C-alpha positions in Angstrom: 24.8 -2.8 -3.3 22.2 0.0 -3.0 22.5 0.7 -6.7 21.8 -3.0 -7.5 18.7 -3.0 -5.2 17.5 0.2 -6.7 17.9 -1.2 -10.2 16.0 -4.4 -9.1 13.2 -2.2 -7.7 12.9 -0.2 -10.9 12.7 -3.5 -12.9 9.8 -4.7 -10.7 8.1 -1.3 -10.9 8.2 -1.6 -14.7 6.8 -5.2 -14.5 3.9 -4.4 -12.3 2.9 -1.1 -13.7 0.1 -2.4 -15.7 -19.8 18.1 11.4 -20.9 17.4 15.0 -19.6 14.4 17.0 -22.0 11.9 18.5 -20.9 8.7 20.3 -22.6 5.6 19.1 -22.2 1.8 18.9 -20.1 0.3 16.1 -22.3 -0.9 13.2 -21.1 -3.7 10.9 -23.0 -3.1 7.6 -25.2 -0.5 6.0 -28.8 -1.5 6.1 -31.7 -0.4 3.9 -31.3 3.1 2.4 -28.7 4.1 4.9 -25.4 5.2 3.4 -22.8 5.5 6.1 -19.1 5.5 5.7 -17.0 3.6 8.2 -13.3 4.3 9.0 -11.2 2.3 11.3 -7.8 3.6 12.5 -6.5 0.2 13.5 -4.3 -0.4 16.6 -1.3 -2.1 14.9 1.3 -0.9 17.3 4.0 1.5 16.1 2.7 2.0 12.6 -0.3 2.9 10.4 -3.2 1.0 9.0 -6.6 2.6 8.1 -9.6 0.6 6.8 -12.4 2.5 5.0 -15.8 1.0 4.0 -17.2 3.6 1.6 -20.9 4.5 1.5 -21.5 2.1 -1.4 -19.6 -0.8 0.1 -16.1 -0.5 -1.4 -13.2 -1.6 0.8 -10.1 0.6 1.0 -7.0 0.0 3.0 -4.4 2.7 3.6 -1.1 1.0 4.7 -0.7 -2.3 6.5 1.2 -1.8 9.8 4.7 -2.9 10.8 6.7 -6.0 10.4 9.7 -7.2 12.5 11.2 -10.5 13.5 8.5 -11.2 16.1 5.5 -9.4 14.8 3.6 -9.1 11.5 0.7 -6.6 11.9 -0.8 -7.7 8.6 -1.0 -11.4 9.6 -1.8 -10.9 13.3 -4.0 -7.9 13.3 -5.3 -6.7 9.9 -6.2 -10.0 8.2 -8.2 -11.2 11.3 -9.9 -7.8 11.5 -10.9 -8.0 7.8 -12.2 -11.5 8.2 -14.2 -10.5 11.2 -15.8 -7.8 9.2 -16.5 -10.3 6.4 -14.2 -8.4 4.0 -13.4 -10.9 1.2 -12.0 -8.4 -1.3 -10.1 -5.2 -1.0 -10.8 -2.8 -3.9 -7.8 -0.6 -3.2 -4.7 -0.7 -1.1 -2.7 2.5 -0.7 1.0 2.3 0.3 1.7 5.8 1.5 5.4 5.5 1.6 8.0 2.6 1.7 8.9 2.6 5.4 8.4 -0.8 7.2 6.0 0.5 9.8 3.5 1.3 7.0 4.1 -1.4 4.4 5.7 -4.2 6.4 2.3 -5.9 7.0 1.1 -5.5 3.4 2.5 -8.6 1.8 0.6 -10.8 4.3 -2.6 -8.9 3.4 -1.9 -9.2 -0.3 -1.5 -12.9 0.0 -4.6 -13.4 2.2 -7.3 -12.1 -0.2 -7.9 -10.7 -3.7 -7.0 -7.1 -4.2 -8.3 -4.9 -7.0 -5.3 -2.5 -7.2 -2.3 -1.1 -5.3 -1.5 2.5 -5.3 2.1 3.8 -4.7 3.9 7.1 -5.1 6.7 5.7 -7.2 9.4 6.9 -4.9 12.1 4.2 -5.2 13.5 3.2 -1.8 16.1 0.3 -1.3 14.8 -1.6 1.6 13.8 -5.3 2.3 10.3 -4.2 3.2 9.8 -2.4 -0.1 11.4 -5.2 -2.1 9.1 -7.8 -0.5 6.1 -5.5 -1.1 6.8 -5.1 -4.8 7.7 -8.8 -5.2 4.4 -9.9 -3.7 2.5 -7.5 -6.1 4.4 -8.9 -9.0 3.9 -12.6 -8.0 0.2 -12.1 -7.4 -0.2 -10.1 -10.6 -2.1 -7.4 -8.8 -2.8 -4.2 -10.8 -0.3 -1.5 -9.6 -0.3 2.2 -10.5 1.4 5.4 -9.3 -0.5 8.3 -8.0 0.7 11.8 -7.3 -0.5 15.4 -6.8 -4.0 16.2 -8.2 -4.9 12.7 -9.2 -8.5 11.9 -8.6 -9.3 8.5 -7.0 -12.7 7.1 -8.1 -13.3 5.0 -5.0 -17.1 5.7 -4.7 -19.5 7.8 -6.6 -20.6 9.5 -3.4 -17.0 10.5 -2.5 -14.6 13.1 -3.7 -11.0 11.8 -3.2 -8.0 13.7 -4.3 -4.2 13.1 -3.9 -2.5 16.3 -2.6 1.1 15.0 -2.4 3.7 14.1 -3.5 4.1 16.7 -6.2 4.3 15.2 -9.7 7.8 14.7 -10.9 9.3 16.1 -7.7 10.5 13.9 -4.9 12.2 14.9 -1.6 15.1 12.9 -0.3 13.2 11.8 2.8 10.6 9.0 2.2 8.4 10.6 4.8 8.1 13.8 2.8 7.0 11.7 -0.2 4.0 10.2 1.6 0.8 10.0 -0.4 -1.5 12.5 1.2 -5.2 12.1 0.4 -8.2 14.5 1.0 -11.5 12.6 1.1 -14.9 14.3 1.2 -18.3 12.8 1.8 -21.0 15.5 1.6 -20.1 17.9 4.4 -17.6 15.6 6.1 -13.9 15.7 5.2 -10.8 13.6 6.1 -7.2 14.2 5.5 -4.9 11.1 5.5 -1.3 12.2 5.7 1.0 9.1 6.0 4.2 10.3 7.5 4.3 13.7 5.8 6.9 15.9 7.4 7.6 19.7 7.4 8.7 20.0 3.7 5.7 18.1 2.5 3.3 20.1 4.7 4.8 23.4 3.4 4.5 22.2 -0.2 0.8 21.2 0.3 -0.1 24.5 2.0 1.7 26.4 -0.8 -0.2 24.6 -3.5 -3.8 24.5 -2.2 -6.2 27.1 -0.7 -7.2 26.7 2.9 -10.7 25.9 1.8 -9.3 22.9 -0.1 -7.3 21.7 2.9 -9.9 22.2 5.7 -10.8 18.9 7.2 -13.0 17.7 10.0 -10.8 14.8 10.9 -7.0 14.7 10.4 -4.8 11.6 10.6 -2.0 13.3 12.5 1.1 13.1 10.4 4.1 10.9 11.3 2.6 9.6 14.6 2.8 13.1 16.2 6.5 13.5 15.6 8.1 16.9 16.1 9.1 16.9 12.4 5.4 17.3 11.4 2.2 19.2 12.4 3.7 22.6 11.8 1.7 25.7 12.7 1.2 26.7 9.1 -0.2 23.2 8.3 -2.6 23.2 11.3 -3.8 26.7 10.6 -4.7 25.6 7.0 -6.4 22.3 7.9 -8.1 23.4 11.1 -9.4 20.0 12.1 -11.9 19.3 14.8 -10.3 15.9 15.6 -6.8 14.6 15.2 -6.2 10.8 15.3 -2.7 9.6 16.2 -1.8 6.0 15.3 1.1 5.2 17.6 2.4 2.2 19.6 2.3 1.9 23.3 5.6 2.6 25.0 7.3 3.0 21.6 11.0 3.6 21.6 10.6 6.9 19.7 8.6 8.4 22.6 5.9 9.4 20.2 3.7 11.4 20.1 5.9 14.4 21.0 4.6 16.3 24.0 5.3 19.7 22.4 3.3 18.6 19.3 0.4 17.4 21.5 0.4 20.8 23.2 0.3 22.5 19.8 -2.9 20.5 19.0 -4.4 21.5 22.3 -3.6 25.2 21.7 -5.5 25.0 18.5 -8.5 23.4 20.3 -8.1 20.1 18.3 -9.5 17.0 20.0 -6.9 14.3 20.1 -7.5 10.5 20.0 -4.5 8.0 20.2 -4.4 4.3 19.4 -1.8 3.8 22.2 -4.4 5.0 24.8 -7.7 3.9 23.2 -6.9 1.0 20.8 -8.6 1.0 17.4 -10.6 4.1 16.8 -13.8 3.9 14.8 -15.5 6.7 12.9 -18.9 6.5 11.3 -20.5 9.3 9.2 -23.5 9.9 7.1 -21.8 12.8 5.5 -23.4 15.4 7.8 -22.6 14.3 11.3 -20.1 11.7 12.7 -19.7 9.4 15.6 -16.4 8.4 17.1 -15.8 5.4 19.3 -12.6 3.9 20.9 -12.9 0.2 20.4 -10.1 -0.7 22.8 -7.3 -3.2 22.5 -7.3 -6.7 21.0 
């Protein structure tokens, strides 16, 4: 059965392959000559979803939150959020890896509004979530492409955006270790978006890039603060000022791991968590940044 599902996924893949912190109020749009970038780490429960409004007004979504029998984060959280922000078009959606807590909500989002392109790692994974995701892209005829290590993403002329992982032509067995990891720079501000990258992926990234290439002001804490991620060698290379943990309240995995949170504290990294603060908003002009907890819906 798994072989049949894998073959079906491959068929669909072929078909669709065509800084100093300051606390401030949450703005809605850039005004005048102001060129701020806005990043929202959405509270979608036990999963990931990040919305980015680039300095020149492009709309980027990284992952879409979870889906289960009783809850569709895409339909219930992400689409209403985007409508509230008057987002009528998503330029790019990134599916970091094919686990349901990251891509489960994406089909509802893909159906709700026009999307310019969808980026995927190309790691084939037999699951209903991934099948539904690919089927929706195919049905909607949305441009779809694979991105891997060293690809440059031209999201905005004022940004430098580079894919650090997965390595081209080399996949690990665990989907988490095949997460799309993205480094984004805006002037002197830097962000590292990690999906669910785990130990093997972290070692691979550190082995392939200099510390100066990995250093980031704000880190999306890998894999919800699991003990399988945030290794010492990785944190020593990235050296973030702030770590943001998207994680569900009272989740059954007991994440984030207490030992991992202590490790961040030992490195002097300021931690913010969606299970304690709700959606977390970051605004930056490329020189300084503001961070605000927006609370729960």
